[in-house]
Residue frames relative to the residue before (quaternion, step in Angstrom):
aa qw qx qy qz dx dy dz
M 1.0000 0.0000 0.0000 0.0000 0.00 0.00 0.00
S 0.6633 0.4914 -0.2886 0.4851 3.55 1.00 -0.94
E 0.6120 0.5597 -0.3565 0.4302 3.57 1.08 -0.64
E 0.6647 0.4809 -0.3121 0.4790 3.57 1.01 -0.77
L 0.6304 0.5269 -0.3419 0.4562 3.63 1.06 -0.60
D 0.6817 0.4753 -0.2768 0.4825 3.58 1.12 -0.66
M 0.5266 0.6464 -0.4042 0.3761 3.60 1.27 -0.22
K 0.4707 -0.6695 0.5124 0.2601 3.52 -1.01 0.92
Y 0.6463 -0.5535 0.3596 0.3829 3.57 -1.20 0.55
G 0.6518 0.5120 -0.3205 0.4586 3.57 1.06 -0.72
E 0.6412 0.5123 -0.3229 0.4713 3.59 1.00 -0.75
K 0.6507 0.5208 -0.3124 0.4558 3.56 1.06 -0.79
I 0.6358 0.5262 -0.3285 0.4594 3.58 1.02 -0.80
L 0.6877 0.4799 -0.2881 0.4624 3.57 0.90 -0.92
K 0.6590 0.5054 -0.3147 0.4597 3.60 0.99 -0.72
E 0.7490 0.3904 -0.2042 0.4949 3.59 1.00 -0.76
F 0.4178 0.7346 -0.4590 0.2741 3.59 1.28 -0.02
D 0.1270 -0.7780 0.6150 0.0177 3.52 -0.88 1.14
V 0.3817 -0.7685 0.4593 0.2295 3.57 -0.39 1.19
E 0.6369 0.5420 -0.3503 0.4217 3.60 1.07 -0.57
S 0.7831 0.3263 -0.1561 0.5059 3.60 0.95 -0.84
D 0.7556 0.4255 -0.2131 0.4501 3.61 1.04 -0.77
L 0.5832 0.5457 -0.3985 0.4509 3.62 1.19 -0.23
E 0.1508 -0.8375 0.5218 0.0607 3.56 0.05 1.31
V 0.0954 -0.7680 0.6320 0.0396 3.55 -1.12 0.80
W 0.2779 -0.7565 0.5772 0.1318 3.54 -1.20 0.68
E 0.5697 -0.5762 0.4686 0.3519 3.50 -1.31 0.35
N 0.3280 -0.7143 0.5840 0.2031 3.56 -0.97 0.85
K 0.2115 -0.8269 0.5158 0.0740 3.58 -0.40 1.27
Q 0.5899 0.5825 -0.3556 0.4316 3.57 1.28 -0.20
T 0.3432 -0.7451 0.5379 0.1941 3.54 -1.09 0.78
R 0.6408 0.5079 -0.3352 0.4680 3.62 1.12 -0.51
D 0.5311 -0.5880 0.5112 0.3330 3.50 -1.38 0.38
Y 0.1234 0.7620 -0.6301 0.0847 3.56 -1.05 0.88
V 0.4185 -0.7111 0.5205 0.2199 3.55 -1.25 0.47
I 0.1865 -0.7502 0.6276 0.0925 3.54 -1.03 0.94
K 0.0516 -0.7864 0.6155 0.0102 3.60 -0.81 0.98
I 0.0042 -0.7835 0.6195 -0.0476 3.55 -0.85 1.06
T 0.1738 -0.7652 0.6170 0.0593 3.50 -1.01 1.02
L 0.0674 -0.7897 0.6097 0.0037 3.57 -0.88 1.05
P 0.1011 -0.8810 0.4607 0.0378 3.61 0.20 1.25
E 0.7140 0.4572 -0.2580 0.4632 3.62 1.23 -0.07
F 0.2422 0.7811 -0.5430 0.1906 3.55 1.02 0.72
C 0.0396 0.7934 -0.6050 0.0536 3.56 -1.01 0.85
C 0.0958 0.7584 -0.6431 0.0455 3.54 -1.08 0.76
L 0.4678 -0.6673 0.5004 0.2924 3.59 -1.29 0.18
C 0.5343 -0.6172 0.4774 0.3250 3.54 -1.11 0.80
P 0.4609 -0.7136 0.4532 0.2700 3.59 -0.81 0.94
R 0.6953 0.4588 -0.2737 0.4807 3.60 1.17 -0.35
S 0.8101 0.2693 -0.1201 0.5067 3.59 0.72 -1.10
G 0.4274 -0.7055 0.4676 0.3176 3.56 1.09 -0.60
Y 0.4740 0.6695 -0.4419 0.3631 3.54 1.30 -0.02
P 0.5154 -0.6582 0.4475 0.3176 3.61 -1.08 0.68
D 0.1427 -0.7428 0.6466 0.0989 3.51 -1.19 0.71
F 0.1736 -0.7897 0.5867 0.0455 3.51 -0.94 1.04
A 0.0265 0.8013 -0.5942 0.0634 3.53 -1.11 0.78
T 0.3082 -0.6789 0.6202 0.2439 3.50 -1.43 0.24
I 0.1832 -0.7915 0.5782 0.0746 3.56 -0.71 1.08
Y 0.1401 -0.7633 0.6288 0.0477 3.56 -0.92 1.03
L 0.0867 -0.7927 0.6032 -0.0178 3.55 -0.65 1.27
E 0.0903 0.7829 -0.6096 0.0856 3.54 -0.88 0.96
Y 0.1608 0.8000 -0.5602 0.1426 3.54 -0.74 1.07
I 0.3361 -0.6863 0.6056 0.2221 3.54 -1.32 0.46
P 0.3209 -0.8072 0.4571 0.1912 3.63 -0.26 1.21
N 0.3362 -0.7096 0.5764 0.2264 3.50 -1.23 0.51
K 0.8174 -0.0964 0.0817 0.5621 3.63 0.11 -1.21
L 0.7743 0.2900 -0.1294 0.5473 3.57 1.25 -0.46
V 0.1364 -0.7405 0.6506 0.0987 3.51 -1.33 0.53
V 0.4762 -0.6697 0.4934 0.2851 3.59 -1.16 0.62
E 0.4373 -0.6821 0.5192 0.2719 3.57 -0.95 0.82
L 0.5342 -0.6975 0.3698 0.3023 3.58 -0.77 1.04
K 0.6551 0.4951 -0.3345 0.4625 3.62 0.91 -0.72
A 0.6272 0.5434 -0.3300 0.4500 3.55 1.06 -0.79
I 0.6756 0.4678 -0.3123 0.4767 3.64 0.89 -0.83
K 0.5995 0.5474 -0.3606 0.4593 3.61 1.08 -0.60
L 0.6919 0.4639 -0.2965 0.4670 3.60 0.81 -0.94
Y 0.6286 0.5362 -0.3413 0.4482 3.58 1.00 -0.73
I 0.6696 0.4855 -0.3071 0.4707 3.57 0.91 -0.87
N 0.6729 0.4989 -0.2933 0.4608 3.60 1.00 -0.82
S 0.5938 0.5863 -0.3770 0.4019 3.60 1.12 -0.43
F 0.5712 0.5705 -0.3998 0.4341 3.62 1.23 -0.11
M 0.4404 0.7558 -0.4299 0.2238 3.59 1.25 -0.32
N 0.7907 0.2610 -0.1334 0.5374 3.60 0.97 -0.80
R 0.5266 0.6198 -0.4291 0.3929 3.57 1.17 0.54
N 0.3539 -0.7006 0.5802 0.2176 3.51 -1.11 0.76
I 0.2892 0.7482 -0.5276 0.2796 3.53 -0.25 1.28
S 0.4985 -0.6902 0.4490 0.2710 3.58 -1.04 0.81
H 0.6730 -0.4657 0.3684 0.4411 3.60 -1.27 0.23
E 0.7003 0.4943 -0.2875 0.4273 3.54 0.78 -1.02
D 0.6938 0.4905 -0.2808 0.4463 3.58 0.86 -0.98
S 0.6405 0.5419 -0.3365 0.4277 3.61 0.97 -0.80
I 0.7074 0.4489 -0.2792 0.4692 3.59 0.83 -0.92
N 0.6407 0.5151 -0.3312 0.4630 3.57 1.04 -0.72
E 0.6316 0.5326 -0.3268 0.4590 3.57 1.09 -0.74
I 0.6441 0.5106 -0.3136 0.4755 3.61 0.92 -0.87
Y 0.6484 0.5095 -0.3232 0.4642 3.59 0.91 -0.85
S 0.6858 0.4972 -0.2885 0.4463 3.59 0.84 -0.96
V 0.6385 0.5312 -0.3145 0.4596 3.60 1.00 -0.82
L 0.7144 0.4524 -0.2549 0.4691 3.56 0.81 -1.01
E 0.6280 0.5359 -0.3405 0.4499 3.53 1.06 -0.72
K 0.6782 0.4829 -0.2896 0.4722 3.58 1.04 -0.83
K 0.7082 0.4782 -0.2783 0.4386 3.56 0.94 -0.84
L 0.7877 0.3651 -0.1727 0.4652 3.57 0.95 -0.93
E 0.1046 -0.8113 0.5473 0.1771 3.52 1.12 -0.84
P 0.0774 0.8526 -0.5110 0.0777 3.57 0.74 1.06
K 0.5807 -0.5509 0.4584 0.3862 3.57 -1.28 0.32
F 0.7807 -0.0477 0.0496 0.6211 3.58 1.06 -0.72
M 0.0709 0.7971 -0.5990 0.0280 3.58 -1.09 0.68
K 0.0308 -0.7812 0.6232 -0.0183 3.53 -1.12 0.79
I 0.0237 -0.7910 0.6113 -0.0096 3.52 -0.95 0.96
V 0.0688 -0.7770 0.6256 0.0130 3.55 -0.95 0.98
G 0.1221 -0.7755 0.6176 0.0480 3.53 -0.88 1.04
D 0.0807 -0.8064 0.5857 -0.0091 3.56 -0.35 1.33
F 0.1669 -0.8338 0.5242 0.0458 3.53 -0.17 1.33
N 0.5231 -0.6161 0.4866 0.3316 3.56 -1.09 0.72
P 0.5519 -0.6061 0.4509 0.3531 3.61 -1.08 0.68
R 0.0580 0.7658 -0.6388 0.0465 3.54 -1.08 0.84
G 0.8213 0.0614 -0.0983 0.5586 3.58 -0.71 1.07
N 0.6452 -0.5517 0.3044 0.4321 3.57 1.05 0.83
V 0.6054 0.5136 -0.3651 0.4863 3.62 1.18 0.61
H 0.0970 -0.7771 0.6214 0.0240 3.53 -0.84 1.08
T 0.0674 -0.8226 0.5645 -0.0061 3.61 -0.62 1.13
V 0.0561 -0.7532 0.6549 0.0256 3.55 -1.09 0.84
I 0.1245 -0.7744 0.6190 0.0403 3.57 -0.80 1.14
E 0.0019 -0.8102 0.5843 -0.0465 3.60 -0.75 1.06
I 0.0074 -0.7738 0.6322 -0.0390 3.53 -0.92 1.04
S 0.0325 0.7948 -0.6023 0.0668 3.61 -0.85 0.99
S 0.6325 -0.5583 0.3946 0.3641 3.52 -1.23 0.65
D 0.7934 0.2624 -0.1226 0.5353 3.58 0.97 -0.87
L 0.2859 0.8050 -0.4792 0.2014 3.56 1.17 0.55
V 0.7748 0.1994 -0.0572 0.5972 3.49 1.04 -1.02
V 0.1259 -0.7704 0.6228 0.0528 3.58 -0.81 1.06
K 0.2092 -0.7982 0.5572 0.0931 3.56 -0.53 1.17
K 0.2547 -0.7654 0.5793 0.1174 3.53 -0.95 0.95
P 0.5490 -0.6034 0.4390 0.3764 3.60 -1.02 0.62
A 0.5982 -0.6071 0.3920 0.3465 3.55 -1.10 0.75
E 0.7009 0.4718 -0.2896 0.4497 3.56 1.02 -0.75
E 0.5816 0.5836 -0.3873 0.4138 3.63 1.22 -0.27
K 0.0750 -0.8032 0.5908 0.0147 3.52 -0.80 1.00
E 0.4937 -0.6639 0.4695 0.3084 3.53 -1.00 0.83
F 0.3514 -0.7318 0.5544 0.1833 3.59 -0.94 1.01
I 0.0565 -0.7777 0.6261 -0.0065 3.55 -0.77 1.10
P 0.3307 -0.7683 0.5075 0.2068 3.63 -0.42 1.15
R 0.3731 -0.7242 0.5397 0.2124 3.52 -1.05 0.89
T 0.1584 -0.7975 0.5791 0.0593 3.56 -0.70 1.07
R 0.7847 0.2355 -0.1311 0.5582 3.56 1.18 -0.42
E 0.0610 -0.7839 0.6153 0.0561 3.57 -1.05 0.59
R 0.5132 -0.6540 0.4700 0.2967 3.53 -1.22 0.53
S 0.4550 -0.6731 0.5188 0.2660 3.48 -1.07 0.83
S 0.5133 -0.6548 0.4660 0.3008 3.56 -1.16 0.66
F 0.6770 0.4964 -0.2757 0.4683 3.56 1.27 -0.33
G 0.8203 0.0540 -0.0276 0.5687 3.64 1.14 0.05
D 0.6057 -0.5730 0.4175 0.3613 3.52 -1.35 0.02
K 0.5582 0.6176 -0.4094 0.3734 3.62 1.17 -0.27
P 0.3874 -0.7202 0.5114 0.2640 3.59 -0.84 0.88
R 0.1832 -0.7692 0.6013 0.1148 3.54 -1.08 0.72
E 0.5738 -0.6147 0.4313 0.3269 3.53 -1.21 0.71
R 0.3229 -0.7127 0.5802 0.2263 3.58 -0.98 0.79
R 0.2449 -0.7886 0.5526 0.1132 3.51 -0.77 1.07
S 0.3720 -0.7294 0.5337 0.2114 3.50 -0.93 0.92
T 0.7047 -0.4586 0.3306 0.4288 3.58 -1.33 0.19
S 0.6554 0.5189 -0.3218 0.4446 3.55 1.00 -0.81
D 0.6261 0.5267 -0.3393 0.4642 3.60 1.10 -0.72
R 0.6434 0.5312 -0.3309 0.4409 3.56 0.98 -0.79
G 0.6489 0.5160 -0.3124 0.4637 3.56 1.03 -0.83
S 0.6801 0.4816 -0.3183 0.4519 3.58 0.90 -0.84
S 0.6509 0.4974 -0.3380 0.4633 3.62 0.99 -0.70
R 0.6328 0.5279 -0.3471 0.4477 3.57 1.05 -0.64
G 0.6468 0.5240 -0.3169 0.4546 3.51 1.09 -0.84
S 0.6495 0.5160 -0.3294 0.4511 3.60 1.07 -0.72
S 0.6281 0.5393 -0.3468 0.4408 3.53 1.09 -0.64
R 0.6183 0.5500 -0.3362 0.4496 3.53 1.14 -0.66
A 0.7311 0.4362 -0.2328 0.4701 3.53 0.93 -1.00
G 0.7489 0.4511 -0.2415 0.4212 3.62 0.90 -0.81
G 0.6987 -0.4225 0.3005 0.4930 3.61 1.11 -0.31
S 0.6062 -0.5888 0.4145 0.3378 3.50 -1.29 0.34
R 0.2540 -0.7449 0.5940 0.1663 3.52 -1.13 0.76
G 0.6318 -0.5229 0.3556 0.4483 3.58 1.19 0.16
G 0.7384 0.4124 -0.2837 0.4519 3.54 -1.31 0.29
R 0.8372 -0.2308 0.1678 0.4666 3.51 -1.15 -0.67
D 0.5694 0.6085 -0.3912 0.3905 3.62 1.18 -0.28
D 0.5065 0.6795 -0.4223 0.3217 3.61 1.22 -0.36
K 0.6242 0.5711 -0.3588 0.3943 3.59 1.00 -0.65
F 0.6491 0.5109 -0.3226 0.4621 3.58 1.23 -0.42
Q 0.6850 0.5076 -0.2813 0.4404 3.59 1.21 -0.36
K 0.5968 0.6220 -0.3759 0.3400 3.64 1.07 -0.53
D 0.8189 -0.0323 0.0892 0.5661 3.50 0.76 -1.02
D 0.2941 -0.7752 0.5377 0.1532 3.56 -0.74 1.09
K 0.5957 0.5871 -0.3683 0.4060 3.60 1.21 -0.35
P 0.5334 -0.6336 0.4397 0.3474 3.60 -0.99 0.70
R 0.3887 -0.7263 0.5218 0.2214 3.54 -0.94 0.83
R 0.4417 -0.6746 0.5314 0.2598 3.52 -1.16 0.81
S 0.4098 -0.7276 0.4979 0.2340 3.47 -0.70 1.11
S 0.5272 -0.6303 0.4778 0.3107 3.55 -1.20 0.69
N 0.5625 -0.6153 0.4447 0.3273 3.51 -1.29 0.59
K 0.0771 0.8010 -0.5841 0.1066 3.53 -0.19 1.30
E 0.6539 -0.5092 0.3671 0.4223 3.51 -1.21 0.29
G 0.7425 0.3422 -0.2793 0.5036 3.53 -0.83 0.99
F 0.7361 0.3237 -0.2188 0.5528 3.58 1.25 -0.21
R 0.2935 -0.7493 0.5693 0.1680 3.62 -1.02 0.72
K 0.4247 -0.7044 0.5074 0.2570 3.55 -0.79 0.98
I 0.4466 -0.6971 0.4979 0.2584 3.55 -0.91 0.94
S 0.1046 -0.7879 0.6051 0.0458 3.60 -0.87 0.97
Y 0.2543 -0.7564 0.5886 0.1298 3.54 -1.11 0.72
A 0.6462 -0.5569 0.3832 0.3542 3.54 -1.33 0.61
D 0.7130 0.4721 -0.2598 0.4486 3.60 0.99 -0.79
D 0.4987 0.6505 -0.4487 0.3562 3.55 1.23 -0.18
K 0.0112 -0.7731 0.6335 -0.0299 3.61 -0.94 0.96
K 0.3503 -0.7279 0.5586 0.1881 3.45 -1.07 1.00
P 0.5083 -0.6527 0.4539 0.3311 3.58 -0.93 0.73
K 0.3883 -0.7185 0.5314 0.2251 3.57 -1.02 0.85
V 0.2844 -0.7498 0.5783 0.1503 3.50 -1.03 0.83
V 0.1542 -0.8021 0.5759 0.0358 3.60 -0.63 1.22
K 0.2013 -0.7970 0.5597 0.1049 3.54 -0.64 1.12
K 0.3060 -0.7630 0.5474 0.1567 3.57 -0.84 0.95
D 0.4329 -0.6899 0.5162 0.2648 3.50 -1.04 0.86
K 0.3523 -0.7329 0.5427 0.2101 3.54 -0.90 0.85
């Protein structure tokens, strides 16, 4: 009893702080989207194993929806961790969960940058869009660029249609490889089609038919 009487008013407030009733929030009267950034450089909690104090700077950033957190209330809430035995990970996750439930923001990000202790520097970061979960049935599509030959275990390159066209063009220009490609190498000039039914033979002005002279017997 005497210990409570000797307690300073600030110590009493932090000890009796109730996050459900004492974390005051205000109405957001603005209709546009805007970002609120709050820096809390005096965060302190106790190590759950050794009891040694851990210090950190907490960076809070959020886009409010209908509510904003009152600045004195967030200060008291953060200072209430001072005498609590809690780990780095749990403390930052708890702060994120409490503010997310109270404010229901459009976006929120919290970074806990802890001071090095024992040659270890820890940064805990939680963000609304940090982890993107994919549906279980969705599978990543990986295009196949190589396929196995049916005559052996060595993979061979799959050639696209454009590659086939380019290689065919090179065979025409570079020389015959034998077989059916020979017909492309003999003559580069277009051939005159034969006079078939349905097609008219092209005639030229200079073309003259030979005259047939009959001799009298």
